[in-house]
C-alpha positions in Angstrom: 114.9 116.3 95.3 113.6 116.9 91.9 113.5 119.9 89.0 110.9 122.3 89.6 109.3 123.9 86.5 108.2 127.8 85.8 104.5 127.7 84.2 105.8 128.9 81.2 107.7 125.1 81.5 111.4 125.9 81.4 113.1 124.5 83.9 114.2 126.5 87.3 116.9 123.6 88.7 116.5 122.1 91.9 114.0 123.0 94.7 114.9 122.4 98.3 113.2 120.3 100.5 112.1 122.1 103.9 110.3 119.4 106.0 107.9 121.1 108.0 106.1 121.0 111.6 102.6 120.1 112.5 100.8 120.9 115.2 97.7 119.4 116.8 95.8 121.5 119.1 92.2 120.1 120.6 91.2 118.3 117.7 87.4 116.9 118.1 85.3 115.6 115.2 82.3 114.0 115.5 80.5 111.8 113.0 75.9 111.2 113.6 76.8 111.6 117.4 79.8 109.1 117.3 82.7 111.0 118.7 85.9 110.2 116.4 88.6 111.9 118.0 88.5 113.5 120.9 90.1 116.7 122.5 93.4 115.2 120.4 96.6 117.1 120.6 99.9 116.5 118.8 103.4 117.5 117.9 105.5 116.0 115.1 108.9 117.9 114.5 110.2 119.0 111.1 111.9 115.8 109.3 109.9 113.6 111.9 108.9 109.9 111.0 105.6 109.9 113.9 103.9 106.1 113.4 100.8 106.2 114.7 98.6 103.1 116.0 95.4 101.5 116.5 92.9 99.2 116.8 90.7 99.5 113.3 87.9 102.6 113.8 89.9 104.3 116.2 90.1 107.6 114.1 93.6 107.3 112.8 92.5 107.8 108.8 90.3 110.5 110.1 93.5 112.5 111.4 95.3 112.2 108.4 92.2 113.2 106.4 92.3 116.8 108.7 96.3 117.6 108.4 95.7 117.4 105.0 93.0 119.7 105.0 90.3 117.2 103.5 87.7 117.3 106.8 87.0 120.5 108.9 87.0 119.7 112.5 84.1 120.2 114.9 86.6 122.1 116.8 90.5 122.4 117.7 93.0 123.0 114.9 95.6 121.5 112.3 98.9 123.8 112.1 101.6 123.3 109.7 104.5 125.8 110.6 102.1 127.4 113.0 99.6 128.7 110.1 95.7 126.9 109.5 96.4 123.8 107.6 92.9 125.3 106.1 94.4 128.5 105.1 95.2 129.5 101.7 98.4 130.1 102.1 99.2 126.8 103.2 97.8 125.1 100.5 99.8 127.6 97.9 102.8 127.1 99.9 103.1 123.5 101.5 103.3 120.9 99.5 101.5 117.8 100.8 100.6 114.2 100.1 99.1 111.4 101.0 99.5 107.6 99.9 96.2 105.7 100.3 95.7 102.6 101.6 94.4 100.7 98.4 96.7 103.0 96.6 93.8 104.8 95.1 95.4 104.2 91.3 93.4 105.0 88.3 93.2 101.3 86.5 92.0 103.1 83.5 95.7 104.8 82.9 99.3 103.0 82.8 101.6 103.8 85.3 102.9 106.4 83.9 99.9 108.4 83.1 98.8 108.0 87.0 101.9 109.5 87.6 101.8 112.4 84.7 98.2 113.3 85.5 99.0 115.9 88.4 102.0 117.5 86.6 99.7 117.5 83.4 97.0 118.8 85.3 98.8 122.0 86.3 101.2 122.6 83.4 104.2 121.6 85.6 107.0 121.3 82.5 106.7 120.3 79.2 105.7 116.6 77.9 109.4 116.0 77.8 110.3 117.7 81.2 107.2 115.7 83.2 108.5 112.3 81.4 111.5 112.9 82.7 110.3 113.6 85.8 108.0 110.8 86.1 110.7 108.5 85.3 113.2 109.4 87.5 109.9 108.9 90.6 109.5 105.7 88.7 113.5 104.8 88.6 113.9 106.0 92.2 111.8 102.7 93.5 113.4 100.4 90.9 109.6 100.8 88.8 111.0 102.3 85.6 110.2 98.9 84.1 106.5 99.0 85.4 105.3 102.7 83.2 103.4 101.0 80.7 101.8 98.3 82.8 98.1 99.2 84.2 97.6 98.7 87.7 95.5 95.4 87.1 99.0 94.3 86.3 100.5 94.9 89.0 101.1 92.7 92.7 100.3 94.5 95.9 103.4 95.5 96.4 104.1 97.3 93.6 100.9 99.2 93.6 102.3 100.8 97.3 104.9 101.8 95.3 103.4 103.2 92.5 101.2 105.1 95.1 104.1 106.4 96.7 105.7 107.6 93.5 103.1 109.5 92.8 103.4 111.4 95.9 107.0 111.3 95.1 106.0 113.9 91.8 104.4 116.4 94.0 107.7 116.6 96.0 106.1 116.8 99.2 107.9 118.6 102.0 104.9 116.3 104.4 104.2 112.9 103.5 100.9 111.2 105.0 100.9 107.5 104.7 97.7 105.2 105.5 98.1 101.7 106.2 101.0 101.5 103.5 102.2 97.7 104.3 98.1 96.8 104.8 98.1 93.6 103.1 101.2 92.7 102.0 103.6 89.9 103.3 106.7 90.1 105.4 109.2 91.1 102.5 107.2 93.4 100.6 106.1 95.1 103.7 110.2 95.5 104.7 110.4 96.9 101.6 107.8 99.4 102.2 109.5 100.2 105.7 112.8 100.9 103.9 111.7 103.3 101.1 109.7 105.2 103.8 113.0 105.7 106.0 115.1 106.3 103.2 112.7 108.9 101.3 112.8 110.9 104.5 116.0 111.0 105.5 118.0 111.5 101.9 114.7 114.1 100.8 114.3 115.9 104.1 110.2 115.2 104.6 108.6 115.0 107.7 106.4 112.0 107.8 103.4 110.4 109.8 102.3 107.1 108.9 99.0 105.4 110.5 99.9 101.7 110.3 98.6 98.4 112.5 102.4 97.1 111.6 104.2 96.6 114.6 107.1 96.0 113.0 107.2 99.2 110.6 106.7 101.4 114.1 109.8 99.6 115.7 112.1 99.8 113.0 112.0 103.2 111.5 109.8 105.2 113.9 111.3 107.8 115.6 108.5 108.0 118.1 105.0 106.6 118.2 101.7 107.3 119.0 98.7 105.1 120.1 95.6 105.7 119.5 92.0 104.7 121.2 88.6 105.6 121.1 89.6 109.4 119.6 92.2 109.7 122.5 96.0 109.2 122.4 97.0 107.2 125.1 100.4 106.8 124.7 103.0 108.1 122.6 107.0 107.5 123.3 109.9 106.0 121.3 109.6 102.4 119.8 111.7 101.1 122.4 109.2 102.1 125.2 106.6 99.8 123.5 108.6 96.5 123.9 107.8 96.7 127.9 104.5 98.6 128.3 103.8 99.6 131.6 99.9 100.4 130.2 97.6 97.3 130.1 95.9 98.8 126.7 99.0 99.2 125.1 100.2 96.1 125.9 96.8 94.2 125.3 96.3 95.4 121.5 100.8 95.3 121.0 100.6 91.8 121.8 97.6 89.9 122.1 97.1 86.5 123.0 95.4 83.7 121.9 93.0 82.6 124.2 91.2 79.5 123.0 89.2 78.6 126.4 87.7 82.3 126.1 87.6 83.4 122.8 87.1 87.2 121.8 84.7 86.9 118.9 81.6 85.2 121.7 82.0 88.6 123.3 80.8 90.6 120.2 78.3 87.9 118.9 74.8 89.3 120.0 
């Protein structure tokens, strides 16, 4: 994917990217007695694009945080290539990256410096080598002209692409996306879909996407899961979503506007 550097800063050639498998076994998590995930189990194959959908507050982002090791489960386990995701071995030998919903870019840093920060902090190369690697990642997503700009100068779609580019400099084997097309226009959303699919195909990275975007799921996913109230109520190919037999799934994916019985009246105290 990209050039790897030794601690001395010398180039050691190209590192082969080997996608990893993810196995979530009986995962449960509660916050203040609210059960967010309930005995959740899922397997994602190496190199797969798995899209997880569900209503807001259903536990999707919490699940991502468990996979990348930012949350401790109440019970159950997340396994990466058969090893506990919280173990030191996984942290040292498996490269994972999370693309946050809002991008999580540092507003005080230029686009270039946002990408270079991880490499500089971990001393992964000389300044020239870091520059080459950052520019390679930016060029890959047609962002080379934005290198000297600040996040406040970017459109929503460009911020999303910068966040993905920043993840790429880590050479991830597992790439997680949290609502990558939220707040984007249809054309920008389609571009992000194309990027996600292209990165998987070209760089052999396992991909898990949390999204409300039905078009994204239907166009690029190998499999799609529907999470509601902490439970996985549906899992299958995108084709299985065209005519779902579960009313909960059909009501979520294909809601009908009913002006005679509006939903908001049901939630007004």
